[in-house]
TORKOL-4160 file (C-alpha; in steps of 0.2 Angstrom, whole numbers, padded with zeros to 4 digits, m for minus):
254
<pt num="1" X="m0049" Y="0056" Z="0046"/>
<pt num="2" X="m0057" Y="0041" Z="0039"/>
<pt num="3" X="m0051" Y="0037" Z="0022"/>
<pt num="4" X="m0067" Y="0036" Z="0015"/>
<pt num="5" X="m0074" Y="0055" Z="0020"/>
<pt num="6" X="m0058" Y="0061" Z="0012"/>
<pt num="7" X="m0065" Y="0051" Z="m0005"/>
<pt num="8" X="m0080" Y="0060" Z="m0002"/>
<pt num="9" X="m0074" Y="0077" Z="0002"/>
<pt num="10" X="m0064" Y="0076" Z="m0013"/>
<pt num="11" X="m0076" Y="0069" Z="m0024"/>
<pt num="12" X="m0088" Y="0082" Z="m0020"/>
<pt num="13" X="m0075" Y="0099" Z="m0019"/>
<pt num="14" X="m0068" Y="0092" Z="m0039"/>
<pt num="15" X="m0086" Y="0091" Z="m0045"/>
<pt num="16" X="m0092" Y="0109" Z="m0037"/>
<pt num="17" X="m0077" Y="0118" Z="m0047"/>
<pt num="18" X="m0080" Y="0108" Z="m0063"/>
<pt num="19" X="m0099" Y="0112" Z="m0062"/>
<pt num="20" X="m0096" Y="0130" Z="m0056"/>
<pt num="21" X="m0082" Y="0134" Z="m0069"/>
<pt num="22" X="m0092" Y="0128" Z="m0081"/>
<pt num="23" X="m0108" Y="0138" Z="m0078"/>
<pt num="24" X="m0098" Y="0152" Z="m0073"/>
<pt num="25" X="m0089" Y="0152" Z="m0091"/>
<pt num="26" X="m0108" Y="0148" Z="m0101"/>
<pt num="27" X="m0113" Y="0163" Z="m0092"/>
<pt num="28" X="m0099" Y="0175" Z="m0097"/>
<pt num="29" X="m0097" Y="0167" Z="m0115"/>
<pt num="30" X="m0102" Y="0176" Z="m0130"/>
<pt num="31" X="m0121" Y="0177" Z="m0134"/>
<pt num="32" X="m0114" Y="0171" Z="m0154"/>
<pt num="33" X="m0104" Y="0158" Z="m0147"/>
<pt num="34" X="m0107" Y="0140" Z="m0153"/>
<pt num="35" X="m0101" Y="0125" Z="m0144"/>
<pt num="36" X="m0101" Y="0115" Z="m0158"/>
<pt num="37" X="m0087" Y="0124" Z="m0167"/>
<pt num="38" X="m0074" Y="0116" Z="m0156"/>
<pt num="39" X="m0059" Y="0114" Z="m0168"/>
<pt num="40" X="m0055" Y="0095" Z="m0173"/>
<pt num="41" X="m0040" Y="0095" Z="m0168"/>
<pt num="42" X="m0045" Y="0099" Z="m0149"/>
<pt num="43" X="m0055" Y="0086" Z="m0150"/>
<pt num="44" X="m0040" Y="0074" Z="m0156"/>
<pt num="45" X="m0030" Y="0082" Z="m0143"/>
<pt num="46" X="m0043" Y="0078" Z="m0129"/>
<pt num="47" X="m0046" Y="0061" Z="m0134"/>
<pt num="48" X="m0026" Y="0057" Z="m0133"/>
<pt num="49" X="m0024" Y="0065" Z="m0118"/>
<pt num="50" X="m0037" Y="0056" Z="m0110"/>
<pt num="51" X="m0029" Y="0041" Z="m0118"/>
<pt num="52" X="m0012" Y="0043" Z="m0111"/>
<pt num="53" X="m0017" Y="0048" Z="m0096"/>
<pt num="54" X="m0027" Y="0033" Z="m0091"/>
<pt num="55" X="m0013" Y="0022" Z="m0097"/>
<pt num="56" X="m0003" Y="0031" Z="m0084"/>
<pt num="57" X="m0017" Y="0031" Z="m0072"/>
<pt num="58" X="m0017" Y="0010" Z="m0074"/>
<pt num="59" X="0002" Y="0007" Z="m0072"/>
<pt num="60" X="0002" Y="0016" Z="m0057"/>
<pt num="61" X="m0013" Y="0008" Z="m0049"/>
<pt num="62" X="m0004" Y="m0010" Z="m0053"/>
<pt num="63" X="0013" Y="m0004" Z="m0046"/>
<pt num="64" X="0003" Y="0000" Z="m0029"/>
<pt num="65" X="m0006" Y="m0015" Z="m0028"/>
<pt num="66" X="0009" Y="m0026" Z="m0034"/>
<pt num="67" X="0020" Y="m0017" Z="m0020"/>
<pt num="68" X="0005" Y="m0022" Z="m0006"/>
<pt num="69" X="0004" Y="m0037" Z="m0013"/>
<pt num="70" X="0022" Y="m0040" Z="m0010"/>
<pt num="71" X="0021" Y="m0033" Z="0008"/>
<pt num="72" X="0008" Y="m0046" Z="0013"/>
<pt num="73" X="0020" Y="m0059" Z="0005"/>
<pt num="74" X="0033" Y="m0054" Z="0015"/>
<pt num="75" X="0023" Y="m0054" Z="0032"/>
<pt num="76" X="0018" Y="m0072" Z="0026"/>
<pt num="77" X="0035" Y="m0079" Z="0024"/>
<pt num="78" X="0041" Y="m0071" Z="0039"/>
<pt num="79" X="0029" Y="m0079" Z="0051"/>
<pt num="80" X="0029" Y="m0095" Z="0041"/>
<pt num="81" X="0049" Y="m0095" Z="0046"/>
<pt num="82" X="0047" Y="m0091" Z="0063"/>
<pt num="83" X="0033" Y="m0105" Z="0064"/>
<pt num="84" X="0045" Y="m0117" Z="0058"/>
<pt num="85" X="0059" Y="m0111" Z="0071"/>
<pt num="86" X="0045" Y="m0115" Z="0084"/>
<pt num="87" X="0043" Y="m0133" Z="0077"/>
<pt num="88" X="0059" Y="m0138" Z="0072"/>
<pt num="89" X="0066" Y="m0133" Z="0088"/>
<pt num="90" X="0056" Y="m0150" Z="0094"/>
<pt num="91" X="0073" Y="m0159" Z="0091"/>
<pt num="92" X="0083" Y="m0148" Z="0105"/>
<pt num="93" X="0082" Y="m0154" Z="0123"/>
<pt num="94" X="0067" Y="m0146" Z="0132"/>
<pt num="95" X="0078" Y="m0131" Z="0142"/>
<pt num="96" X="0085" Y="m0125" Z="0124"/>
<pt num="97" X="0069" Y="m0127" Z="0115"/>
<pt num="98" X="0058" Y="m0118" Z="0128"/>
<pt num="99" X="0070" Y="m0102" Z="0128"/>
<pt num="100" X="0069" Y="m0102" Z="0109"/>
<pt num="101" X="0051" Y="m0104" Z="0109"/>
<pt num="102" X="0049" Y="m0091" Z="0123"/>
<pt num="103" X="0062" Y="m0079" Z="0111"/>
<pt num="104" X="0051" Y="m0082" Z="0095"/>
<pt num="105" X="0033" Y="m0080" Z="0104"/>
<pt num="106" X="0040" Y="m0064" Z="0112"/>
<pt num="107" X="0047" Y="m0056" Z="0094"/>
<pt num="108" X="0027" Y="m0061" Z="0089"/>
<pt num="109" X="0020" Y="m0051" Z="0103"/>
<pt num="110" X="0032" Y="m0037" Z="0100"/>
<pt num="111" X="0029" Y="m0037" Z="0081"/>
<pt num="112" X="0008" Y="m0038" Z="0082"/>
<pt num="113" X="0007" Y="m0025" Z="0096"/>
<pt num="114" X="0020" Y="m0014" Z="0095"/>
<pt num="115" X="0031" Y="m0014" Z="0079"/>
<pt num="116" X="0014" Y="m0015" Z="0068"/>
<pt num="117" X="0008" Y="0003" Z="0076"/>
<pt num="118" X="0024" Y="0011" Z="0075"/>
<pt num="119" X="0024" Y="0005" Z="0055"/>
<pt num="120" X="0006" Y="0013" Z="0053"/>
<pt num="121" X="0010" Y="0026" Z="0062"/>
<pt num="122" X="0029" Y="0031" Z="0059"/>
<pt num="123" X="0033" Y="0022" Z="0043"/>
<pt num="124" X="0047" Y="0013" Z="0052"/>
<pt num="125" X="0050" Y="m0003" Z="0062"/>
<pt num="126" X="0057" Y="m0005" Z="0079"/>
<pt num="127" X="0074" Y="m0007" Z="0086"/>
<pt num="128" X="0068" Y="m0017" Z="0099"/>
<pt num="129" X="0061" Y="m0030" Z="0087"/>
<pt num="130" X="0076" Y="m0031" Z="0079"/>
<pt num="131" X="0086" Y="m0036" Z="0095"/>
<pt num="132" X="0073" Y="m0048" Z="0099"/>
<pt num="133" X="0078" Y="m0056" Z="0083"/>
<pt num="134" X="0095" Y="m0056" Z="0086"/>
<pt num="135" X="0091" Y="m0065" Z="0101"/>
<pt num="136" X="0082" Y="m0080" Z="0092"/>
<pt num="137" X="0098" Y="m0079" Z="0081"/>
<pt num="138" X="0111" Y="m0080" Z="0096"/>
<pt num="139" X="0100" Y="m0094" Z="0104"/>
<pt num="140" X="0098" Y="m0106" Z="0087"/>
<pt num="141" X="0116" Y="m0105" Z="0082"/>
<pt num="142" X="0125" Y="m0104" Z="0098"/>
<pt num="143" X="0117" Y="m0122" Z="0103"/>
<pt num="144" X="0130" Y="m0135" Z="0100"/>
<pt num="145" X="0120" Y="m0153" Z="0094"/>
<pt num="146" X="0123" Y="m0167" Z="0105"/>
<pt num="147" X="0116" Y="m0180" Z="0093"/>
<pt num="148" X="0115" Y="m0186" Z="0076"/>
<pt num="149" X="0097" Y="m0179" Z="0078"/>
<pt num="150" X="0101" Y="m0163" Z="0083"/>
<pt num="151" X="0114" Y="m0161" Z="0072"/>
<pt num="152" X="0102" Y="m0165" Z="0058"/>
<pt num="153" X="0089" Y="m0151" Z="0063"/>
<pt num="154" X="0103" Y="m0138" Z="0067"/>
<pt num="155" X="0107" Y="m0132" Z="0050"/>
<pt num="156" X="0087" Y="m0131" Z="0044"/>
<pt num="157" X="0086" Y="m0122" Z="0058"/>
<pt num="158" X="0098" Y="m0108" Z="0056"/>
<pt num="159" X="0092" Y="m0107" Z="0038"/>
<pt num="160" X="0075" Y="m0102" Z="0045"/>
<pt num="161" X="0083" Y="m0088" Z="0055"/>
<pt num="162" X="0090" Y="m0080" Z="0040"/>
<pt num="163" X="0073" Y="m0082" Z="0032"/>
<pt num="164" X="0065" Y="m0073" Z="0046"/>
<pt num="165" X="0080" Y="m0059" Z="0045"/>
<pt num="166" X="0077" Y="m0058" Z="0025"/>
<pt num="167" X="0059" Y="m0056" Z="0027"/>
<pt num="168" X="0060" Y="m0043" Z="0040"/>
<pt num="169" X="0072" Y="m0033" Z="0031"/>
<pt num="170" X="0059" Y="m0034" Z="0015"/>
<pt num="171" X="0045" Y="m0029" Z="0024"/>
<pt num="172" X="0056" Y="m0014" Z="0033"/>
<pt num="173" X="0060" Y="m0008" Z="0016"/>
<pt num="174" X="0040" Y="m0009" Z="0011"/>
<pt num="175" X="0035" Y="0002" Z="0025"/>
<pt num="176" X="0037" Y="0020" Z="0016"/>
<pt num="177" X="0024" Y="0023" Z="0001"/>
<pt num="178" X="0030" Y="0018" Z="m0015"/>
<pt num="179" X="0027" Y="0032" Z="m0026"/>
<pt num="180" X="0041" Y="0045" Z="m0026"/>
<pt num="181" X="0035" Y="0062" Z="m0026"/>
<pt num="182" X="0038" Y="0066" Z="m0046"/>
<pt num="183" X="0026" Y="0054" Z="m0051"/>
<pt num="184" X="0011" Y="0062" Z="m0039"/>
<pt num="185" X="0016" Y="0079" Z="m0047"/>
<pt num="186" X="0013" Y="0070" Z="m0064"/>
<pt num="187" X="m0002" Y="0060" Z="m0059"/>
<pt num="188" X="m0012" Y="0077" Z="m0049"/>
<pt num="189" X="m0005" Y="0088" Z="m0065"/>
<pt num="190" X="m0012" Y="0077" Z="m0076"/>
<pt num="191" X="m0028" Y="0075" Z="m0070"/>
<pt num="192" X="m0029" Y="0094" Z="m0069"/>
<pt num="193" X="m0027" Y="0093" Z="m0086"/>
<pt num="194" X="m0038" Y="0081" Z="m0092"/>
<pt num="195" X="m0052" Y="0089" Z="m0083"/>
<pt num="196" X="m0048" Y="0106" Z="m0088"/>
<pt num="197" X="m0049" Y="0099" Z="m0108"/>
<pt num="198" X="m0069" Y="0098" Z="m0103"/>
<pt num="199" X="m0068" Y="0116" Z="m0103"/>
<pt num="200" X="m0060" Y="0115" Z="m0119"/>
<pt num="201" X="m0074" Y="0105" Z="m0128"/>
<pt num="202" X="m0084" Y="0120" Z="m0123"/>
<pt num="203" X="m0097" Y="0110" Z="m0113"/>
<pt num="204" X="m0115" Y="0119" Z="m0112"/>
<pt num="205" X="m0125" Y="0117" Z="m0095"/>
<pt num="206" X="m0136" Y="0104" Z="m0099"/>
<pt num="207" X="m0141" Y="0092" Z="m0085"/>
<pt num="208" X="m0133" Y="0079" Z="m0096"/>
<pt num="209" X="m0117" Y="0086" Z="m0101"/>
<pt num="210" X="m0116" Y="0092" Z="m0081"/>
<pt num="211" X="m0119" Y="0076" Z="m0075"/>
<pt num="212" X="m0107" Y="0068" Z="m0086"/>
<pt num="213" X="m0093" Y="0080" Z="m0081"/>
<pt num="214" X="m0094" Y="0078" Z="m0064"/>
<pt num="215" X="m0095" Y="0060" Z="m0066"/>
<pt num="216" X="m0080" Y="0059" Z="m0076"/>
<pt num="217" X="m0071" Y="0071" Z="m0062"/>
<pt num="218" X="m0077" Y="0060" Z="m0048"/>
<pt num="219" X="m0068" Y="0045" Z="m0058"/>
<pt num="220" X="m0052" Y="0053" Z="m0059"/>
<pt num="221" X="m0052" Y="0058" Z="m0040"/>
<pt num="222" X="m0057" Y="0040" Z="m0037"/>
<pt num="223" X="m0042" Y="0033" Z="m0045"/>
<pt num="224" X="m0031" Y="0045" Z="m0037"/>
<pt num="225" X="m0037" Y="0043" Z="m0020"/>
<pt num="226" X="m0037" Y="0023" Z="m0024"/>
<pt num="227" X="m0017" Y="0024" Z="m0027"/>
<pt num="228" X="m0014" Y="0036" Z="m0013"/>
<pt num="229" X="m0023" Y="0022" Z="m0002"/>
<pt num="230" X="m0013" Y="0008" Z="m0009"/>
<pt num="231" X="0005" Y="0018" Z="m0008"/>
<pt num="232" X="0007" Y="0016" Z="0011"/>
<pt num="233" X="0003" Y="m0005" Z="0011"/>
<pt num="234" X="0004" Y="m0004" Z="0032"/>
<pt num="235" X="m0004" Y="0011" Z="0036"/>
<pt num="236" X="m0021" Y="0015" Z="0025"/>
<pt num="237" X="m0034" Y="0009" Z="0019"/>
<pt num="238" X="m0032" Y="m0010" Z="0012"/>
<pt num="239" X="m0016" Y="m0013" Z="0023"/>
<pt num="240" X="m0006" Y="m0029" Z="0023"/>
<pt num="241" X="m0012" Y="m0037" Z="0040"/>
<pt num="242" X="m0003" Y="m0046" Z="0053"/>
<pt num="243" X="m0016" Y="m0062" Z="0053"/>
<pt num="244" X="m0001" Y="m0073" Z="0047"/>
<pt num="245" X="0006" Y="m0070" Z="0064"/>
<pt num="246" X="m0009" Y="m0072" Z="0072"/>
<pt num="247" X="m0016" Y="m0089" Z="0063"/>
<pt num="248" X="0003" Y="m0097" Z="0067"/>
<pt num="249" X="0003" Y="m0091" Z="0085"/>
<pt num="250" X="m0015" Y="m0089" Z="0091"/>
<pt num="251" X="m0007" Y="m0089" Z="0110"/>
<pt num="252" X="m0001" Y="m0070" Z="0105"/>
<pt num="253" X="m0014" Y="m0056" Z="0105"/>
<pt num="254" X="m0013" Y="m0042" Z="0094"/>
């Protein structure tokens, strides 16, 4: 189901529940009930519950957005390190140079075609990707320089392989959702309590109040959806992109 459809259905369902409960409560209310007699303490508590929940929502959104940005940074660092290997190996003889470049292209091709789909569908990297990276490391580290020029290029190449490995591990660690289940319980429970306080204020069924109640509920649903959408950096909504690989290795088709 598309993410936008999930958002629309959730918002409509929440608005329908809020408006429906409000109308039923108004119908069942006592004839002499005065909505203007809501105790001041309830209004005060409602205000602070809304403030605290807004802070929690803001922190959660900032956290998942930071995780999404970090995931994209890992991809950029990995692609850049692979590009450096492919370029700096120019100092090696043709046979070693072509072999290393072929291994780099094979790794990039696997990442953007097979591994990216695996991350999106199953929140994990592939064993084959690890094997291809090990092949690059073996080719780079096992070469014995025969000239001073090659010797000067050797250590930077080894460092770039280590950078690729580090970025790949960071990418693998950021595949899974970042928000723990207990946090989701708090976010959903807080949303229910915050929306429920609308009824504590004894809102009436005037069009203005019903519209405001619906908009308030829709806003909370949208913010929760935004957190859920950003929570999986490689599989939902505005995901981390494989574009850095494709930009630096245009011959590889993803």
